[in-house]
C-alpha positions as CSV (number, residue, x, y, z in Angstrom):
1,M,117.2,99.3,32.4
2,D,113.7,100.8,31.9
3,A,110.5,99.4,33.3
4,D,109.4,97.9,30.0
5,T,112.7,96.1,29.5
6,R,112.6,94.7,33.1
7,A,109.1,93.4,32.4
8,N,110.6,91.3,29.6
9,G,112.8,89.5,32.1
10,G,115.8,91.6,31.1
11,Q,115.6,90.7,27.4
12,G,114.8,93.4,25.0
13,L,112.1,92.5,22.5
14,G,112.5,95.8,20.6
15,A,109.5,98.1,20.9
16,L,106.8,96.6,23.1
17,L,103.3,96.4,21.6
18,A,100.4,98.7,21.9
19,L,97.1,97.0,22.7
20,S,95.5,99.0,19.9
21,S,98.0,97.7,17.3
22,P,97.1,94.8,14.9
23,Q,99.8,92.6,16.4
24,G,98.7,93.5,19.9
25,R,95.2,92.4,19.1
26,W,96.5,89.1,17.7
27,V,98.6,88.5,20.9
28,L,95.6,89.2,23.1
29,G,93.3,87.0,21.0
30,A,95.7,84.1,21.2
31,M,96.2,84.4,25.0
32,V,92.4,84.7,25.5
33,A,91.7,81.6,23.3
34,G,94.4,79.5,25.1
35,S,93.2,80.2,28.6
36,G,89.6,80.2,27.5
37,M,90.1,76.6,26.2
38,A,91.3,75.5,29.6
39,F,88.5,77.4,31.4
40,L,85.9,76.0,29.0
41,D,86.9,72.4,29.8
42,G,86.7,73.2,33.5
43,T,83.1,74.1,33.3
44,V,81.8,71.5,30.8
45,V,83.3,68.4,32.2
46,N,81.1,68.7,35.4
47,V,78.1,68.8,33.2
48,A,79.2,65.8,31.2
49,L,79.8,63.5,34.3
50,P,76.3,61.8,34.4
51,A,76.6,61.0,30.6
52,I,80.1,59.7,31.0
53,G,79.1,57.6,34.0
54,E,76.2,56.1,32.1
55,E,78.2,55.2,29.1
56,F,81.0,53.6,31.0
57,G,79.0,52.2,34.0
58,A,81.3,54.3,36.2
59,S,81.2,54.3,40.0
60,M,81.2,57.4,42.0
61,A,85.0,57.0,42.5
62,G,85.3,57.0,38.7
63,L,83.5,60.3,38.4
64,Q,85.7,61.7,41.2
65,W,88.8,60.7,39.4
66,I,87.7,62.2,36.1
67,L,87.7,65.6,37.9
68,N,90.6,65.1,40.3
69,G,93.0,63.7,37.7
70,Y,93.0,67.1,36.0
71,M,93.2,69.1,39.3
72,L,96.0,66.8,40.6
73,T,98.5,67.7,37.9
74,L,97.3,71.3,37.6
75,S,97.8,71.8,41.4
76,A,101.2,70.2,41.5
77,L,102.7,71.7,38.5
78,I,101.3,75.3,38.2
79,L,104.1,76.8,40.4
80,L,106.8,75.1,38.3
81,S,105.4,76.2,34.9
82,G,106.3,79.9,35.4
83,A,109.9,79.0,36.0
84,L,109.8,76.8,32.8
85,G,108.6,79.8,30.8
86,D,111.2,82.1,32.2
87,R,114.0,79.7,31.4
88,Y,113.0,78.2,28.1
89,G,110.7,80.9,26.6
90,R,107.2,81.9,27.6
91,L,105.8,81.6,24.2
92,R,107.4,78.2,23.7
93,M,105.9,76.8,27.0
94,F,102.5,78.3,26.2
95,Q,102.6,76.6,22.7
96,V,103.7,73.4,24.3
97,G,100.9,73.6,26.8
98,V,98.3,74.2,24.1
99,V,99.5,71.3,21.9
100,W,99.7,69.0,25.0
101,F,96.2,70.0,26.1
102,A,94.9,69.4,22.6
103,L,96.5,65.9,22.3
104,A,95.2,65.0,25.8
105,S,91.8,66.2,24.7
106,A,91.9,63.9,21.7
107,L,92.7,61.0,24.1
108,C,89.8,62.0,26.3
109,A,87.4,61.9,23.2
110,L,88.8,58.5,22.2
111,A,88.6,57.0,25.7
112,V,87.0,53.6,25.9
113,N,86.8,53.2,29.7
114,V,87.2,55.2,32.8
115,P,90.9,54.5,33.4
116,M,91.8,55.7,30.0
117,L,89.8,58.9,30.4
118,V,91.3,59.5,33.8
119,L,94.9,59.2,32.4
120,A,94.0,61.6,29.6
121,R,92.6,64.0,32.1
122,I,95.8,63.9,34.1
123,A,97.6,64.7,30.9
124,Q,95.2,67.6,30.3
125,G,96.2,69.0,33.7
126,I,99.8,69.1,32.6
127,G,98.8,71.2,29.6
128,G,96.6,73.4,31.6
129,A,99.5,74.1,34.1
130,L,101.7,75.1,31.2
131,L,99.4,77.4,29.3
132,T,97.3,79.2,31.8
133,P,100.0,81.1,33.8
134,G,101.9,81.5,30.6
135,S,99.2,83.5,29.0
136,L,99.4,86.2,31.7
137,A,103.2,86.2,31.6
138,I,103.2,86.7,27.8
139,I,100.8,89.7,28.2
140,E,103.0,91.3,30.8
141,A,106.2,90.7,28.8
142,T,104.7,91.8,25.4
143,F,102.6,94.9,26.0
144,R,103.8,98.4,26.9
145,Q,103.6,99.3,30.5
146,Q,100.8,101.7,30.1
147,D,98.7,99.1,28.2
148,R,99.2,96.1,30.4
149,A,96.4,96.7,32.9
150,R,94.0,97.2,30.0
151,A,95.2,94.1,28.3
152,I,94.8,92.0,31.4
153,G,91.4,93.5,32.0
154,A,90.4,92.6,28.4
155,W,91.8,89.1,28.9
156,S,89.8,88.8,32.1
157,G,86.5,89.9,30.5
158,L,86.8,87.8,27.4
159,T,87.9,84.6,29.2
160,G,85.0,85.3,31.6
161,V,82.7,85.1,28.6
162,A,84.2,81.7,27.7
163,T,83.6,80.5,31.2
164,A,80.0,81.7,31.1
165,I,79.1,80.1,27.8
166,G,80.9,76.9,28.6
167,P,77.9,75.2,30.3
168,F,75.7,76.2,27.3
169,V,78.1,74.9,24.7
170,G,78.9,71.7,26.7
171,G,75.3,71.0,27.5
172,W,74.2,71.5,23.9
173,L,77.0,69.3,22.6
174,I,76.1,66.6,25.1
175,D,72.4,66.7,24.4
176,A,72.8,67.0,20.6
177,G,75.5,64.4,20.1
178,S,77.9,63.1,22.7
179,W,80.1,64.1,25.7
180,R,83.1,63.3,23.5
181,L,82.4,66.4,21.4
182,I,83.3,68.7,24.3
183,F,86.9,67.4,24.0
184,V,86.9,67.3,20.2
185,L,86.1,71.1,20.2
186,N,89.5,71.7,21.6
187,L,91.4,70.4,18.5
188,P,90.6,73.1,15.9
189,L,90.8,75.8,18.6
190,A,94.3,74.7,19.6
191,A,95.4,74.6,15.9
192,G,94.3,78.1,15.4
193,I,96.0,79.3,18.7
194,V,99.3,77.7,17.7
195,A,99.2,79.2,14.2
196,I,98.5,82.7,15.6
197,G,101.2,82.3,18.3
198,A,103.8,81.4,15.8
199,R,103.0,84.2,13.5
200,H,102.2,87.1,15.8
201,V,103.4,86.5,19.4
202,P,107.0,87.5,20.3
203,E,109.2,85.3,22.4
204,S,110.5,86.4,25.8
205,R,112.5,84.7,28.5
206,D,114.6,85.3,31.6
207,P,117.5,82.8,31.6
208,S,118.9,84.3,34.8
209,G,115.8,83.3,36.7
210,P,115.8,80.6,39.4
211,R,116.6,77.0,38.6
212,L,113.8,74.5,38.2
213,D,112.6,72.6,41.3
214,A,111.8,69.3,39.6
215,A,112.2,67.3,42.8
216,G,109.7,69.5,44.6
217,A,107.2,69.2,41.7
218,L,107.5,65.4,41.6
219,L,107.1,65.0,45.4
220,A,104.1,67.4,45.4
221,A,102.4,65.4,42.6
222,T,103.2,62.1,44.3
223,G,102.0,63.2,47.6
224,L,98.7,64.7,46.4
225,G,98.1,61.7,44.2
226,G,98.7,59.2,47.0
227,L,96.3,60.9,49.4
228,T,93.7,61.5,46.7
229,Y,93.8,57.8,45.7
230,A,93.5,56.7,49.4
231,L,90.6,59.0,50.1
232,I,88.6,58.1,46.9
233,T,89.3,54.3,47.1
234,A,88.3,54.2,50.8
235,G,84.8,54.9,49.7
236,E,84.6,51.5,48.0
237,R,87.2,49.3,49.8
238,G,87.2,50.9,53.3
239,F,90.0,52.6,55.1
240,G,91.5,49.3,56.3
241,A,92.2,48.0,52.7
242,P,95.9,47.4,52.1
243,S,95.9,49.5,48.9
244,V,94.3,52.5,50.8
245,I,96.8,52.3,53.7
246,A,99.8,52.0,51.3
247,A,98.6,55.0,49.2
248,A,98.0,57.1,52.3
249,V,101.4,56.3,53.7
250,A,103.2,56.9,50.4
251,G,101.3,60.2,49.9
252,A,102.1,61.5,53.4
253,A,105.7,60.5,53.1
254,A,106.0,62.3,49.7
255,L,104.4,65.4,51.2
256,A,106.8,65.3,54.2
257,G,109.7,64.9,51.6
258,F,108.3,67.9,49.7
259,V,108.5,70.1,52.9
260,T,112.0,68.9,53.6
261,V,113.2,69.6,50.0
262,E,111.6,73.1,49.9
263,R,113.3,74.0,53.2
264,R,116.8,72.9,52.1
265,S,116.6,73.8,48.4
266,S,118.5,76.9,47.1
267,H,115.7,77.3,44.5
268,P,112.5,76.1,46.1
269,M,109.3,76.0,44.0
270,L,107.5,77.1,47.3
271,P,109.8,79.4,49.3
272,P,109.2,78.6,53.0
273,G,109.7,82.3,53.9
274,I,106.6,83.2,52.1
275,F,104.6,81.9,55.0
276,S,106.4,84.0,57.5
277,S,103.6,86.5,57.1
278,S,100.7,85.5,59.4
279,Q,98.3,87.5,57.1
280,F,99.4,85.5,54.1
281,T,99.0,82.2,55.9
282,A,95.6,83.3,57.3
283,A,94.3,84.3,53.8
284,N,95.3,81.0,52.4
285,L,93.5,79.1,55.2
286,V,90.4,81.1,54.3
287,T,91.0,80.2,50.6
288,A,91.3,76.5,51.5
289,A,88.0,76.5,53.5
290,V,86.0,78.5,51.0
291,Y,87.2,76.7,47.8
292,A,86.9,73.3,49.4
293,G,83.2,73.8,49.8
294,L,82.9,75.4,46.4
295,G,84.6,72.5,44.6
296,A,82.3,69.9,46.2
297,V,79.2,71.9,45.4
298,F,80.0,72.4,41.7
299,F,80.8,68.7,41.5
300,L,77.6,67.4,43.1
301,L,75.1,70.1,42.1
302,V,75.1,69.2,38.4
303,V,74.6,65.5,39.3
304,Q,71.8,66.3,41.6
305,L,70.0,68.3,38.9
306,Q,70.4,65.6,36.3
307,Q,70.0,62.5,38.3
308,V,67.4,63.6,40.9
309,L,65.5,66.5,39.2
310,G,65.7,65.1,35.6
311,Y,67.5,68.1,34.0
312,T,69.1,67.8,30.6
313,A,72.8,68.5,30.4
314,L,72.1,71.9,28.9
315,Q,69.7,72.8,31.7
316,A,72.1,71.6,34.4
317,G,74.9,73.5,32.9
318,A,72.9,76.7,32.6
319,A,71.5,76.4,36.1
320,A,74.6,78.0,37.8
321,L,75.1,80.7,35.2
322,P,74.0,83.4,37.6
323,V,77.0,82.7,39.7
324,T,79.4,83.6,36.8
325,L,77.2,86.6,35.8
326,L,77.3,88.0,39.4
327,M,81.0,87.6,39.6
328,L,81.6,89.4,36.3
329,A,79.2,92.2,37.3
330,L,80.2,92.8,40.9
331,S,83.8,91.8,41.5
332,A,85.2,95.1,40.5
333,R,82.9,97.0,42.8
334,S,83.8,94.5,45.6
335,G,87.4,95.3,45.1
336,E,86.8,99.0,45.3
337,L,84.7,98.7,48.5
338,A,87.5,96.6,50.1
339,Q,90.0,99.4,49.3
340,R,87.8,101.8,51.3
341,I,86.8,99.7,54.3
342,G,89.4,97.0,54.4
343,P,89.1,93.4,53.4
344,R,87.9,91.8,56.7
345,P,84.2,92.7,56.5
346,Q,83.8,91.2,53.0
347,M,86.0,88.2,53.7
348,T,83.7,87.5,56.7
349,V,80.3,88.3,55.2
350,G,81.1,86.7,51.8
351,P,81.8,83.2,53.0
352,L,78.7,83.4,55.3
353,L,76.6,84.3,52.3
354,M,78.1,81.3,50.5
355,A,77.2,79.1,53.4
356,A,73.6,80.4,53.2
357,G,73.6,79.5,49.5
358,F,74.8,76.0,50.3
359,V,72.1,75.6,53.0
360,L,69.4,76.7,50.5
361,M,70.5,74.0,48.1
362,I,69.2,71.5,50.6
363,R,65.8,72.5,49.3
364,I,66.6,71.3,45.8
365,G,64.7,68.0,45.4
366,P,62.4,66.0,43.0
367,G,59.7,68.1,41.5
368,D,61.1,71.5,42.6
369,S,61.1,74.3,40.1
370,Y,64.2,76.2,39.0
371,L,62.8,79.6,40.1
372,G,61.6,78.4,43.4
373,S,64.5,76.3,44.6
374,V,67.6,76.4,42.4
375,L,67.8,80.1,41.5
376,P,67.6,81.5,45.0
377,A,70.4,79.3,46.1
378,V,72.8,80.1,43.2
379,L,72.0,83.8,43.5
380,V,73.0,83.9,47.2
381,L,76.1,81.8,46.4
382,G,77.0,84.2,43.6
383,L,76.6,87.2,45.9
384,G,78.8,85.5,48.4
385,L,81.6,84.8,45.9
386,A,81.5,88.2,44.4
387,T,81.8,89.7,47.9
388,T,84.7,87.4,48.8
389,V,87.1,86.8,45.9
390,A,88.5,90.3,45.0
391,P,89.4,91.2,48.6
392,L,90.7,87.7,49.2
393,T,93.0,87.7,46.2
394,A,94.3,91.2,46.9
395,T,95.0,90.4,50.6
396,V,97.1,87.4,49.5
397,L,99.2,89.6,47.3
398,A,99.5,92.5,49.8
399,A,100.6,90.1,52.6
400,A,103.5,88.7,50.6
401,D,106.9,90.4,50.1
402,E,107.0,92.4,46.8
403,R,109.7,90.0,45.4
404,H,107.3,87.1,46.0
405,A,104.2,88.6,44.4
406,G,104.1,86.2,41.5
407,V,104.8,83.2,43.7
408,A,102.2,84.4,46.2
409,S,99.5,84.4,43.6
410,G,100.6,81.0,42.4
411,V,100.6,79.6,45.9
412,N,97.0,80.9,46.5
413,N,95.8,79.3,43.3
414,A,97.5,76.0,44.1
415,V,95.9,76.1,47.6
416,A,92.5,76.6,46.1
417,R,93.0,73.8,43.6
418,T,94.3,71.5,46.2
419,A,91.4,72.2,48.5
420,Q,88.9,71.5,45.7
421,L,90.8,68.2,44.9
422,V,90.7,67.1,48.5
423,A,87.0,68.1,48.9
424,V,85.9,66.2,45.8
425,A,87.6,63.1,47.2
426,V,86.5,63.5,50.9
427,I,83.0,65.1,51.0
428,P,81.1,62.5,48.9
429,L,82.6,59.8,51.1
430,A,81.6,61.6,54.3
431,A,78.1,62.1,52.9
432,G,77.7,58.4,52.0
433,I,77.8,59.0,48.2
434,T,79.9,56.0,47.2
435,G,79.8,53.1,44.7
436,D,76.7,53.4,42.5
437,A,74.8,55.8,44.7
438,Y,74.7,58.6,42.1
439,R,72.5,56.3,39.9
440,D,69.9,56.0,42.7
441,P,68.0,59.3,42.9
442,E,66.8,58.7,46.5
443,A,70.2,57.7,47.8
444,F,72.0,60.5,46.0
445,G,69.5,63.0,47.2
446,A,70.0,62.0,50.8
447,G,73.8,62.2,50.5
448,F,73.5,65.6,48.7
449,L,71.7,67.0,51.7
450,V,74.5,65.9,54.0
451,A,77.2,67.2,51.6
452,M,75.6,70.7,51.4
453,L,75.6,70.9,55.2
454,I,79.3,70.0,55.2
455,T,80.2,72.6,52.6
456,A,78.2,75.2,54.5
457,G,80.2,74.3,57.6
458,L,83.4,74.9,55.6
459,A,82.3,78.3,54.3
460,V,81.3,79.3,57.9
461,V,84.8,78.3,59.1
462,G,86.3,80.5,56.3
463,G,84.3,83.5,57.4
464,L,85.1,83.1,61.0
465,L,88.8,82.6,60.2
466,A,88.7,85.9,58.2
467,L,86.9,87.7,61.1
468,A,89.6,86.5,63.6
469,T,92.8,86.9,61.5
470,I,92.5,89.4,58.6
471,R,93.7,92.9,59.3
472,R,92.8,96.2,57.4
473,P,96.3,97.2,56.2
474,A,96.4,94.1,54.0
475,L,95.2,95.9,50.8
476,H,97.3,99.0,50.9
477,R,100.2,97.9,48.8
478,A,98.2,95.9,46.2
479,E,95.7,98.7,45.5
480,A,98.1,100.8,43.5
481,T,99.0,98.2,41.0
482,R,95.9,95.9,40.8
483,P,93.7,95.9,37.8
484,R,90.1,96.9,38.7
485,R,88.4,93.6,37.8
486,E,89.5,90.5,39.8
487,L,88.4,86.9,39.7
488,H,90.1,83.8,40.8
489,C,91.3,81.0,38.5
490,A,90.3,78.4,41.0
491,M,86.7,79.2,40.0
492,D,87.5,78.1,36.5
493,G,87.0,81.7,35.9
494,P,89.3,84.4,34.7
495,P,92.3,85.0,37.1
496,L,94.0,88.3,37.2
497,E,96.0,87.9,40.4
498,G,95.1,84.3,41.0
499,C,97.6,82.6,38.8
500,P,101.4,82.9,39.0
501,R,103.0,85.5,36.8
502,S,106.7,85.0,36.1
503,S,107.7,88.1,34.2
504,G,109.7,89.7,36.9
505,R,107.9,92.2,39.0
């Protein structure tokens, strides 16, 4: 069996596609549009939160759930989705994900209250978990071996553009019409993706792949959901409330059950042996610390800009654009530098730069100018991320056994998403931003200052962990196969090695 046939999961598709062929361009276009749709929603919903809160009279807990509902199902199911694609067809699962995402988007647009919107966002997360990793798996299974790296690179750059323009598009739609339009936009886009997929994208599958770990996925979702509910609700009812205690106990029990099931299962979603590498474990601890801080900052910054500084939705969305631009411009060079000097220096300095950016955000207050206060902070943050992400992602892959490469990337993405989910639940509570505090500029501004100090502390912890635990040899195996440009899907940016790939490696 040749390399191209193996890449198709053992199933021949006939001649694999050249990137330059008309069909190849259609396939790439469909995968870019599908993933871009999910990434676009990731960037615009943050910008829409103040408008949603005003229309529905939402509390801070409501805004937290609007974000965390999506991240909850995405985190819990993203490892399972690759196995679904292998078994039932990668194109089929991708198309199901696109349709599911579109229907959930329609429900978001029609929501009449916060609970309905949160349920729709939970459904969106299921669609996102199906379509995002599937897009990369289809690219690997469809294109010729010599074209795959270029195809993934093109996919990365184009989805990066979608991520970059998301705040502009979302902010303009919110200011010009309604926050509901950011969800309506997905409907015609999804229809076009499904039509192109049905006409131009070949199917591939690997029926001999591992069985599905449905029990593991259910326990993971239950555990994360229970703990998230307890942490968010504690901000309004207190930690002693019966509902908070019951949710925390149920969540902890479900996560304990998840660990037990994964250890005993013959087909675990999360193979326990993957953590036998201390380097892999250390890199994921760094990921958790860094992305926890990042998730809280992106949640709170747009609210600070709109509620305290009086920015429009478009202005708030555009404020952090330099972060994305720096990631797109510098991540490839960061990866090349890490190949020469090893990952530890950048994985140490990068989080410390991020911490400096978070500290600079303390200066963002009423009457401050963008150039004087906001831009310096986001530039330093962007430099820190560009320094950190490529070596971090490559270190995770290099630390795992070759046969676990796809699972390793999926685990790292799930760790980042879960860290963001927990941070969005915990940090506002720790900073005193609860109830209706986000509507009071003075109260929110005071809480924002505390939250930035907490996030800076998390980033410092990530840098110190890297300094103490990351070793130079971590990049050696990955560098021969890794595409040049790397970003991380937990950034709501284009993942190359950050999402699970299921097309047998």
